[in-house]
N, C-alpha and C positions, 0 to 999 in steps of 0.2 A: 397490552403491547408486549404482555410476554406468549401472547397468544400470537400473534404475529411472525416474534422471533422464533418457537420452537416450528412454526410453521414452515418460514425461511430455511430453517436449520436442516430439517427432516427431510425438507425437498430436495437437499443435496445430496443424501446420504439413502433415500429410500431407491434413488436410482444410481449408476455408475458415476455420475458428471463430481460428488463428492473425493470418489476415490482417483480419479481419473488425475484431476487435478491436484491433489497433495500427489498423486505420484510422480505427475509431470516435472512438479516441485522442487520434488526431490532429484528424480533424474537429474536435471538441469544442473541444479545446483554442487551435485555431488561430482558430475562430469567435468564441470568446469574449475573447480575450484581442487579437486583431488585428482583428474586422471588428464586430462589437455594440459597439454604443456602451454606455458603463455603469463601473461600478467597475471590475473585471476589464480594461478595455481600455487598453492603454500608451501609444496615443496622447492619450487623454482624461487620464493623468494628467500630460502633458508632462515628466517625468523618465526620464533614461537610464540605467534598471534592468528589471529583470524580476520587482518584486516584485507584479504583479499575476497574474503567471503560475504563481508559487509559492501565492500566497493561493488561486488556485482549482484547483491541483491535489490538493488531501485531499477537495475537495467529489466532483471525478470518480474517487480511487481509494475511495474508500469503497465505490460501484457496483463499478466495473472490476472489481478485485483480486477481490473474493465472487465475482463472475461467472467471472473463471479458473478460481477453486478449486474451485467449486463442484462438480466432476466427480472432484476427486481420489480420494477412496474412496467416495464415495457409490455413484458407478456400479462400481467394484471391488465393492460391497456388493450391488450390485442385480443383477448379472451373477454372485455366486458364486464371484467370483475373488480375494474378498480371503484367505479361509483357505487356497485354493492359492499365494497370493504369499508367504503366511508359513510353508508349510510346505518351502519352498527355503531353500537357506542364507544366509539375509537375518536379521538381526534386526530386529527392531521399531523401532528407532529409524535403523535405516539404509533402512529404508524411508520413514518419515517425510521424514528428509533428501533423500531421491531425491524426494518429490511433493514437498515446499517447494521445491526448488532449481528443480525444472522448473516451477512457475508462476513462481516471482518472477525466472525466466529473462524469461519473455514479457513481466512486466512492462518490466522491463529493457529488453527490443529497440524493445518500444513508445515508452519514452523517451527513447531515443537522438538519433534526429532531432530531438528540442527544443532539440539543444545548437547547432542552426543557429539556434537566436534570440539567440545571444550575437553569430554575427558579423552579425545584423540588426540589433539594437542599438548596434553598435560601427558598424554604415556608416549608420544615421540619428540618431546623437549633433551636438551642433554642434560646430563646429570646437573646440578647446579645453577642452571637455569631456570629462571623464574620468570612464571606465567601472568602477566600482566591481566589478572581478572578485572579487576576494576575499569578498565579500558575496555574489556569483553559486557562486563553490565552495562555501563554508558552504551554501545554500542547497539545490545538488544533495546535500550529504552527507545531510544534513537528510531530504531526499527518500528517496535510498537508504534512509534507517533508517527513515523512515515505510512506506515499501513492505514491508520486510522485519515490519514488525507487522501492516499490517493481511495478508498473506501465510498468516503463522501463525493468523491469527484464522479467514481462512478454510479453512484446512487442518482447524484445529478442525473449524468449523461441518460440513466436509463428512463427517467421519467418523460424525456423530452420527446420520444418517439414511441410505437409500438412496437418497432424492428428492432430486436435484439443485436443484430448484426451493426446496424449503423449505430446503434447505444454502443456497441463494445467499441467502434470505429472512436466516436466522440471520445470516448474516458480514455482510450491510447492515447488519441492525440492532447487533449487537454492535460494528463498526467507527467508525459513526454516537454510538454511549453513549459508547464510550471517547476518542473524538477530541473530541464537541461536549457532549456530556452533562456532565460535571462543573463545564463552566465555567458552564452552563446555571443548573445546583444553585447554585452557589457566588454566584450573582449574585441569588438570591432572598432576598429582608430574611425575618431568622430572629431573632426577640426585639429588633429593631431593632439587628441588626448581620448581616453577610454573612460566609458560611463564605469565603471568598478560599481559604483552606488546600487545598481541596478543588482547586481547578481548575492544583492544583500537580501532580493526582494524573491528570492530561488530556495526550491526545496531542498538542494542541494548543498546549501550554502548551510545553512542552520544542521542536516544533517550531518555532512562532514562534521562541523565542532562538536556533536554531540559524540560523535564517532570518536574523536580524540581525547575522552572522557570529561569534556567540559560540559557540567549541566547547569548551562547556562538559561536562567531564568527566561528571559530573552525568547531562546529557543524555542521551551516550553509552550512560552504565548504565540508564538508567531503559528508552529504546531498543529495550536489548537485554535487560534483563529482560524486559520486554513479551512479545517473542518467543521467549525460550525457555518464559515462565510458558505462554503457550499451547501450543507444541511440548511441554511435560511433560504438560496435560491430552489432548491427543492420543495421547498414550503411555497412559494410564492409561488411556481411551477404548478403544483398540484394544486393550490388554490384558484391560481386562473384556468384553469381547467373544467371548473365546477360551476364557472359563470356561460 
């Protein structure tokens, strides 16, 4: 598994892909949160917190993470090296774990520089105003869990096809559907009622709960379950390809 992880990780930084992804992520978040006026601009909010930053992150990750994952298995299929990998002394689970961790680590590296936003908020806050670091910590926990879900979705999408672009489209569609889909459906009136129960199954419901500083075990179990679900689907798909 370690060899697969290192191969996946090095493939990002042996070319410009890793630097471009990290650069685009930081540019997008920086412009939206600090420069452009609007609902995501911290200065327009007038509060010493990073709430706008954590609100914009899911929108970016819905596109960014599928782009990172799209070549994981599709490129192996296209080059005909997937079967070769599976003939080596490595299990399907180890192969999936290596690919998953390789893509996840790039997302983590792209996110790490945003920790300086905490320093910026502290420096910009008025004298006597206390920054709620507990909520910020909880929000970052939610971000890592959300990244895990999107990475597992992107990994699954990549194993469905040998075309990286199609894998990206599928991964983005599933990510948007799971994050925003059930929320939109739950707000539609049906027989003079609204199906708010469906909102509970959305990633956004649980992410927003954690972002408010609530580290509920139900939210943690939900995120872990979604990640494992798509990794299991990836395992089943790869297994069916060998038959």
